[in-house]
C-alpha positions in Angstrom: 194.4 16.3 171.4 196.9 19.1 171.1 197.3 21.4 174.2 196.5 25.0 173.9 198.5 27.3 176.4 196.5 30.3 175.5 193.2 28.4 176.3 194.4 27.1 179.6 195.8 30.5 180.6 192.4 32.1 179.9 190.5 29.4 181.7 192.7 29.8 184.8 192.2 33.5 185.0 188.4 33.0 185.0 188.4 30.8 187.9 189.3 33.6 190.2 186.5 35.7 191.6 185.8 38.6 189.3 185.7 42.2 190.3 183.3 44.7 188.6 184.7 47.4 186.3 182.4 49.9 184.8 183.2 51.8 181.5 181.0 54.8 181.2 180.3 56.7 178.0 178.1 59.7 177.2 175.1 57.8 176.0 175.3 54.3 177.9 177.1 52.4 180.6 178.7 48.9 180.2 179.0 46.6 183.2 181.7 43.8 182.7 183.7 41.2 184.7 187.5 41.3 185.1 189.9 39.0 186.9 191.0 40.2 190.3 194.6 40.6 189.1 193.5 43.1 186.4 191.5 45.0 188.8 194.5 46.4 190.7 195.4 48.7 187.8 191.9 50.4 187.8 191.2 50.6 191.5 191.1 53.9 193.2 193.9 53.0 195.6 196.3 51.7 193.0 199.7 53.7 193.2 203.3 52.8 192.9 203.7 53.1 196.6 201.0 50.8 197.3 202.3 48.1 195.1 204.0 45.1 196.9 207.5 44.7 195.2 208.1 41.4 196.9 205.1 39.7 195.3 205.8 37.7 192.2 205.0 39.3 189.0 202.0 38.2 187.0 202.6 35.7 184.3 203.1 37.4 181.0 199.9 37.6 178.7 199.7 37.8 175.0 199.4 41.2 173.7 196.1 40.7 171.8 194.6 38.4 174.6 190.7 38.9 175.2 189.7 37.9 178.5 186.0 37.6 177.8 184.4 36.5 174.5 180.7 36.1 175.6 179.7 39.5 174.2 181.5 40.9 171.1 180.6 44.6 171.7 181.6 44.4 175.3 184.9 42.6 174.5 186.0 45.1 171.8 185.3 48.1 174.0 187.1 46.6 177.0 190.1 45.6 174.7 190.3 49.2 173.4 190.2 50.6 177.0 192.9 48.2 178.2 195.4 49.1 175.3 194.5 52.7 175.1 196.8 54.2 177.5 199.9 52.7 179.1 200.6 55.7 181.4 201.0 55.1 185.0 197.8 55.2 187.1 196.5 58.5 188.4 196.5 59.6 192.0 193.6 58.6 194.2 190.5 60.6 193.8 187.1 61.0 195.4 184.1 58.8 194.1 182.5 60.5 191.1 179.2 61.0 192.8 181.0 62.9 195.7 183.0 65.3 193.4 180.4 65.9 190.5 178.5 69.2 190.6 175.1 68.8 188.9 173.7 71.6 186.9 170.3 73.2 188.0 168.2 71.3 185.4 169.6 68.0 186.5 168.9 68.8 190.2 165.3 69.5 189.2 165.1 66.2 187.5 166.5 64.3 190.4 164.2 66.1 192.9 161.1 65.3 190.8 162.2 61.7 190.6 162.6 61.6 194.4 159.1 63.0 195.0 157.4 60.5 192.6 159.6 57.8 194.2 159.8 55.6 191.3 162.0 52.4 191.4 165.3 52.4 189.5 165.3 50.0 186.5 167.2 46.9 187.5 170.6 46.4 185.9 173.0 43.4 185.6 176.5 42.8 184.4 176.6 43.5 180.6 173.4 45.4 180.4 173.0 48.6 178.3 170.8 51.4 179.8 169.9 54.3 177.6 169.3 57.6 179.4 165.8 59.0 178.9 165.9 62.3 176.8 164.9 65.5 178.7 161.4 66.6 178.0 161.0 69.8 176.0 158.4 71.0 178.3 159.5 73.0 181.3 159.2 71.1 184.6 157.4 72.7 187.6 160.5 72.6 189.7 162.5 74.5 187.1 160.9 77.8 188.0 162.4 77.5 191.5 165.8 78.4 190.1 166.2 82.0 189.3 168.1 82.4 185.9 169.3 86.0 186.5 170.5 86.0 190.1 172.0 89.3 189.7 168.8 91.1 188.4 167.7 94.2 190.2 164.0 93.4 189.7 164.2 90.1 191.8 163.9 92.0 195.0 160.8 93.8 193.9 159.1 90.6 192.7 160.1 88.5 195.7 156.6 88.0 196.8 155.4 87.0 193.3 158.2 84.4 193.1 157.5 83.0 196.5 153.7 82.6 195.6 154.7 81.0 192.3 157.0 78.7 194.1 154.2 77.6 196.3 151.9 77.0 193.4 154.5 74.9 191.6 155.1 72.9 194.8 151.5 72.2 195.2 151.2 71.0 191.6 154.1 68.6 192.2 152.3 67.3 195.3 149.2 66.9 193.1 151.1 64.9 190.7 152.4 62.6 193.4 149.0 62.1 194.8 147.7 61.2 191.3 150.6 58.7 191.1 149.7 57.2 194.4 146.0 56.9 193.5 146.9 55.1 190.2 149.1 52.7 192.1 146.0 52.0 194.4 143.9 51.5 191.4 146.5 49.2 189.9 146.5 47.0 193.2 142.7 47.0 192.8 143.1 45.2 189.4 142.2 48.2 187.3 143.8 48.8 184.1 146.5 51.5 183.6 144.4 53.4 181.0 141.2 53.4 183.1 143.1 54.5 186.2 144.8 57.3 184.4 141.7 58.6 182.7 139.9 58.5 186.0 142.6 60.2 187.9 142.7 63.0 185.3 139.1 63.9 186.2 139.5 63.6 190.0 141.1 67.0 190.5 139.0 68.0 193.6 139.2 64.5 195.2 143.0 64.5 194.8 143.2 67.8 196.4 141.2 66.6 199.3 143.6 63.6 199.8 146.6 65.9 199.5 145.2 68.2 202.2 144.3 65.3 204.5 147.8 63.8 204.0 149.4 67.1 204.8 147.2 67.4 207.9 148.1 64.0 209.2 151.7 65.1 209.8 150.6 67.0 212.9 149.5 63.7 214.4 152.3 62.0 216.6 152.0 58.6 214.9 152.7 60.2 211.5 155.5 62.7 212.3 158.3 60.7 210.8 156.3 59.3 207.9 156.6 60.6 204.3 154.0 62.3 202.3 153.6 59.1 200.0 152.8 57.0 203.0 150.2 59.4 204.5 148.6 59.8 201.2 148.4 56.1 200.7 146.7 55.8 204.1 144.2 58.3 203.3 143.2 56.6 200.1 142.9 53.3 201.8 140.8 54.7 204.7 138.4 56.2 202.2 137.9 52.9 200.5 137.7 54.8 197.1 139.0 51.9 195.0 136.2 49.5 196.2 133.6 52.2 195.8 134.7 52.8 192.1 134.6 49.1 191.4 130.9 49.0 192.8 129.9 51.9 190.8 131.5 50.6 187.6 129.6 47.4 188.3 126.3 49.4 188.4 127.1 50.6 184.8 128.5 54.1 185.6 131.0 55.4 183.2 134.2 56.9 184.6 133.3 60.6 184.0 130.2 60.1 186.1 132.1 58.2 188.8 134.7 61.0 188.8 132.0 63.8 189.1 130.3 61.8 191.9 133.5 61.3 193.8 134.4 65.0 193.4 131.0 65.9 194.8 131.3 63.7 197.8 135.0 64.4 198.5 135.5 62.7 201.8 131.9 61.5 202.3 132.2 58.5 200.0 130.1 56.3 202.3 127.1 58.5 201.6 127.4 57.8 197.9 127.0 54.1 198.2 124.3 54.4 200.8 122.2 56.7 198.5 122.9 54.4 195.5 121.7 51.4 197.5 118.5 53.3 198.5 117.8 54.4 194.9 117.9 50.8 193.8 115.1 50.0 196.5 112.8 52.4 194.6 113.6 50.6 191.2 116.2 53.1 189.8 118.2 51.3 187.2 121.9 51.1 187.4 122.5 53.2 184.4 120.5 56.0 185.9 122.3 55.9 189.3 125.1 58.3 188.2 122.8 60.9 186.5 120.4 60.9 189.5 123.1 61.5 192.0 124.9 64.1 190.0 121.8 66.0 188.8 119.8 65.9 192.0 121.8 68.7 193.6 124.6 69.2 196.0 122.6 68.7 199.1 121.5 65.3 198.0 124.5 63.7 199.9 123.3 65.6 203.1 119.8 64.1 203.0 118.9 61.3 205.2 117.2 58.2 204.2 114.2 59.0 206.4 113.6 62.3 204.5 113.8 60.6 201.1 111.5 57.9 202.3 109.0 60.6 203.4 108.9 62.0 199.9 108.4 58.7 198.2 105.6 57.8 200.6 103.8 61.2 200.0 104.0 60.7 196.4 102.7 57.2 196.5 99.7 58.3 198.7 98.8 60.7 195.9 98.6 58.2 193.0 102.2 57.7 192.0 102.8 53.9 192.1 105.8 52.5 194.0 106.8 50.8 190.8 106.9 54.1 188.9 109.2 55.8 191.4 112.4 54.7 189.8 111.3 56.1 186.4 110.1 59.3 188.0 113.2 59.9 189.9 115.4 59.0 187.0 113.7 61.7 184.9 113.3 64.2 187.6 116.3 63.8 190.0 115.8 67.4 191.3 112.7 66.2 193.2 115.0 64.5 195.8 116.6 67.8 196.8 113.4 69.6 197.4 112.1 69.9 201.0 108.9 68.2 202.1 107.1 71.6 202.1 108.1 72.2 198.6 106.8 68.8 197.4 103.5 69.3 199.3 103.1 72.7 197.5 103.8 71.3 194.0 101.3 68.4 194.5 98.7 70.8 195.8 99.0 73.0 192.8 97.7 70.2 190.6 95.2 68.7 192.9 93.5 72.1 193.4 92.7 72.1 189.7 90.4 69.2 190.0 92.7 66.4 189.3 92.1 63.1 191.1 94.9 60.9 192.4 94.7 58.6 189.3 95.1 61.5 186.9 97.9 63.0 189.0 99.9 59.8 189.3 99.5 59.2 185.4 100.5 62.7 184.7 103.7 62.5 186.9 104.6 59.1 185.2 104.1 60.4 181.6 106.2 63.6 182.3 108.1 63.5 185.6 109.6 66.9 185.1 106.3 68.6 185.6 106.6 67.9 189.4 110.2 68.7 190.2 111.8 70.8 187.4 109.7 74.1 187.2 109.3 76.6 190.0 105.8 77.2 191.4 105.9 80.8 190.1 106.6 79.6 186.6 103.8 77.0 186.7 101.3 79.6 188.0 102.2 81.9 185.1 101.6 79.2 182.5 98.3 78.1 184.1 97.1 81.9 184.0 98.1 82.2 180.3 96.1 79.1 179.3 93.0 80.7 181.1 93.2 83.6 178.8 92.0 81.4 176.0 88.6 81.1 177.8 89.5 77.9 179.6 88.2 77.4 183.0 90.4 76.4 186.0 89.1 72.9 186.0 89.7 72.5 182.3 93.2 73.7 182.7 93.7 70.7 185.2 92.2 68.4 182.6 94.3 69.8 180.0 97.5 69.4 182.0 96.7 65.9 183.1 96.2 64.9 179.4 99.2 66.8 178.1 101.6 67.7 180.9 104.3 68.7 178.4 102.6 72.1 178.2 104.4 73.1 181.3 107.7 72.5 179.6 106.8 75.2 176.9 108.0 78.8 177.2 105.4 81.5 177.1 107.6 84.1 175.3 109.6 81.8 173.0 106.7 79.2 172.0 103.2 80.4 172.9 103.1 84.1 172.0 104.8 83.6 168.5 102.3 80.7 167.9 99.3 82.8 169.0 100.5 85.7 166.7 100.7 83.4 163.7 97.3 81.9 164.2 95.8 85.4 164.3 97.6 86.0 161.0 95.8 83.0 159.5 92.4 84.3 160.7 91.9 81.9 163.6 89.9 83.5 166.4 90.4 82.8 170.2 87.5 80.3 170.2 89.3 78.5 167.4 92.5 78.4 169.4 90.7 77.1 172.4 89.2 74.3 170.2 92.6 73.5 168.9 94.1 73.5 172.3 91.4 71.2 173.8 91.5 68.8 170.8 95.3 68.6 170.2 97.3 70.5 173.0 100.5 69.2 171.5 100.2 71.9 168.8 101.2 74.4 171.5 104.4 72.6 172.1 105.8 72.5 168.6 108.0 75.2 167.1 106.4 77.7 164.7 109.1 78.2 162.2 110.2 74.6 161.9 106.9 72.9 162.1 103.8 74.9 161.2 105.1 77.5 158.8 106.4 74.9 156.1 103.0 73.2 156.2 101.1 76.4 155.7 103.4 77.4 152.8 102.7 73.9 151.2 99.0 74.5 151.5 99.4 77.9 149.8 101.3 76.3 147.0 98.5 73.9 146.1 96.0 76.7 146.1 94.3 77.0 149.5 93.7 80.6 150.7 94.7 81.9 154.2 91.1 81.9 155.6 90.5 78.3 154.3 93.8 77.3 155.9 92.7 78.7 159.2 89.3 77.0 159.0 90.9 73.8 158.0 93.3 73.8 161.0 90.4 74.6 163.4 88.4 71.7 161.8 91.2 69.2 162.1 93.9 70.4 164.5 95.9 67.1 164.4 97.0 68.1 160.9 99.7 70.4 162.3 101.4 67.4 164.0 101.8 65.3 160.9 105.0 65.1 158.9 105.0 67.3 155.8 107.1 65.1 153.6 106.2 61.5 154.9 102.4 62.1 155.4 100.9 65.4 153.9 102.7 65.6 150.7 102.5 61.7 150.1 98.8 61.8 150.5 98.4 64.7 148.2 100.4 63.0 145.4 98.4 59.7 146.0 95.1 61.6 145.5 96.3 63.4 142.4 97.6 60.0 140.8 95.7 56.9 142.0 92.7 58.8 143.2 92.0 60.7 140.0 91.7 64.1 141.6 92.6 66.9 139.3 95.0 69.8 140.0 92.0 72.1 139.8 90.2 70.2 142.6 93.0 69.2 145.0 92.7 72.5 147.0 89.0 72.0 147.3 89.4 68.4 148.4 92.0 69.3 151.1 90.3 72.3 152.4 86.8 70.5 152.6 88.2 67.1 153.9 91.6 67.7 155.7 90.9 64.4 157.6 92.1 62.6 154.4 95.7 63.7 155.2 95.5 61.6 158.4 94.6 58.4 156.6 97.1 55.7 155.8 97.8 55.2 152.2 98.4 51.5 152.4 95.8 50.5 154.9 93.0 52.9 154.0 93.2 55.0 150.8 94.5 52.4 148.5 92.1 49.8 149.6 89.1 52.1 149.0 90.3 53.2 145.6 90.7 49.5 144.6 87.1 48.8 145.7 85.7 51.6 143.6 87.7 50.5 140.6 86.2 47.0 141.1 82.7 48.5 140.7 83.6 49.7 137.3 84.3 53.4 138.3 87.0 55.0 136.2 89.9 57.0 137.9 88.7 60.4 136.7 85.1 59.7 137.6 86.3 58.6 141.0 88.2 62.0 141.3 85.0 63.9 140.6 83.2 61.8 143.2 86.1 62.7 145.8 86.0 66.3 144.9 82.1 66.3 145.6 82.4 64.2 148.7 86.1 64.2 150.0 85.3 61.9 152.9 84.4 59.1 150.6 87.8 57.6 150.8 87.8 57.5 154.6 85.1 54.9 155.1 85.9 51.2 155.4 85.1 48.7 152.7 83.1 46.6 155.2 80.8 49.7 155.5 80.6 50.5 151.8 80.0 47.0 150.5 76.6 46.3 152.3 75.2 49.7 151.3 76.0 49.1 147.6 74.7 45.5 147.6 71.4 46.8 149.1 71.1 49.6 146.4 71.7 47.2 143.6 69.6 44.2 144.7 66.9 45.5 146.8 66.4 49.1 145.7 67.2 48.1 142.1 69.4 51.1 141.7 72.3 51.6 139.3 75.9 52.5 139.5 75.1 56.0 138.1 73.0 56.6 141.2 76.2 56.4 143.3 78.3 58.3 140.9 75.7 61.2 141.0 75.3 61.0 144.7 78.5 59.6 146.5 77.1 60.8 149.9 74.9 57.7 149.7 77.7 55.8 151.5 77.6 58.2 154.5 74.1 57.4 155.8 73.3 54.6 158.0 72.0 51.4 156.3 69.7 50.4 159.1 68.7 53.8 160.5 68.0 55.8 157.3 68.4 54.0 154.0 66.2 50.9 154.7 63.4 52.7 156.6 62.9 55.3 154.0 63.1 52.9 151.1 60.4 50.9 152.9 58.2 53.9 153.0 58.7 54.6 149.4 57.8 51.0 148.5 54.7 51.0 150.5 53.6 54.3 149.0 54.7 53.2 145.5 56.9 56.3 145.1 60.0 56.5 143.1 62.6 59.1 144.4 66.1 60.1 143.6 68.8 59.1 146.3 69.7 62.8 146.9 66.0 63.8 147.7 65.4 60.4 149.6 68.5 60.7 152.0 69.7 64.3 152.1 66.9 65.6 154.5 65.5 65.2 158.0 62.8 62.8 158.9 60.2 65.7 158.9 61.3 67.0 155.5 61.1 63.5 154.1 57.6 63.1 155.4 56.5 66.4 153.8 58.2 65.3 150.5 56.3 62.1 150.6 53.1 63.7 151.5 53.5 66.3 148.6 54.0 63.5 146.2 50.9 61.7 147.5 48.9 64.8 147.3 50.0 65.5 143.8 49.1 61.9 142.8 45.6 62.3 144.3 45.1 65.5 142.5 46.1 64.0 139.3 44.0 61.0 139.8 41.0 63.3 140.7 41.6 65.3 137.5 41.7 62.2 135.4 38.3 61.1 136.9 36.8 64.4 136.2 38.0 64.3 132.7 36.6 60.8 132.3 33.1 61.8 133.7 32.9 64.7 131.3 33.9 62.4 128.3 31.1 59.9 129.4 28.5 62.8 129.8 29.3 64.1 126.4 28.9 60.6 124.9 25.5 60.2 126.5 24.2 63.6 125.2 25.3 62.8 121.7 
């Protein structure tokens, strides 16, 4: 193997301990290792006087020798630096960090970094570290440096500059506090995104932590501690991280957690205490946040004994214990009321004649009726309902059946509705009937719900007075969907039902109950049954126009009556077509007894005259027929006697 002097020389140099040499550029810094013998010419104390002349000179090196070949870029830059200038070394100078004067912007940046107290990124020999670009947004501390120091207006605005300086300093402290909070969240195994999002909404809580940390400096044991240490101690003593984890486990979103912590500020122990109590009355985890945040600011000041007293009082008046969680979830403001207010609200309903069962059911169906509205507002609404001629006890029954009436506005809902009903010709008695039958009508919007339906009835030919009578006759009509229910039934009657366009207004005005029937489970089944009897569609339409309720009967009711007509009464299909009301009478109570009387008396009578009358009228009709028969029979006998007498004379 051939020897290589250059290889051995390089190897011999690298066995000596290296000394660090740093070559700095405008954009990045390079750390490299040099032999100790080459470090002398770059050291700060290297001068001709300091050089030992008695020491043997270093062995000659090749001109193009490269001492390090592990990194091509580092080696090329180092080689260029070594051969760039052969001038004698400069005189000793102070270190760069002692003689460099930083501009104000750089000072601001360094002060901010010192406040946030972030760790410097680790560097190792040969690493390349790029400087982070300066943010285009102005830093809070940049306003501390006055740009125009010689301006004459600075003395006049000295107070404003001082206030602005304090504000900017507080903002910086707030950022530091938020950073410390995020670090605490990170130690608690929370994600960075969740911690930053939560910290962005915890402004009031972070201010509290910042104030408490500043106040701790007055204590002797914290005189020498930094703000970061004191803020960290405050956050740890409040145990906010464990509380956040518990609230998140109970299905609270971070906006609700932030709102709750901001409300509590330093009283975080009361939040968990109240949340645990709410779970004992069956409030679900997803409603814990809304209940605590919407109950009012004084909910955190209420004791458990006061809350238990409210729950026990409601339970004694008919609200079951299992319902409490649902009631409090829908009406959290009830928890912020005093016991006197709760008693007054309960007394308001019980004095209307409600029993405990009705009261408990009402509160469960509409919890807001108890804790959302003021007593004055509830009295005004009760008095307005009495103006329709409803007694005090009936108002209580009405509210027990439909407590949503308390959620309606008198000015925005009830008065426009009453005015529109008067326009349709509905009297106060008619409105009272509508209110007692279907109180939900007084909870709907006039323009969005009622006016489109009335306009549709106009389009099919029904007059205003007929519409008013129709609504009074069948109030639930106004609660049906126009497109899914009312319009669909009208189209079915005009197509499958055989009702003509001329008769459809009459059918709807006379039988608005048809609009409440199901097409699939009621109307279509009845139409098919009449078709099976041999009735044609247009004939069925005439029957429906004569008797609109015909399609509302069940087939099980129609079939026995028609079978009795054909088999026992020996009637025909034409009898049913001429008198479709036949199906409206009871088979056992009217049809069979009267048919039995006619059979005994040997009388034949049309269905219309047989059934469409009262029992007294039926007896008078039967007696009149019998009298006429007797008179006819007597007249025939007289004629027969005269005929016999004439024969004898002849």
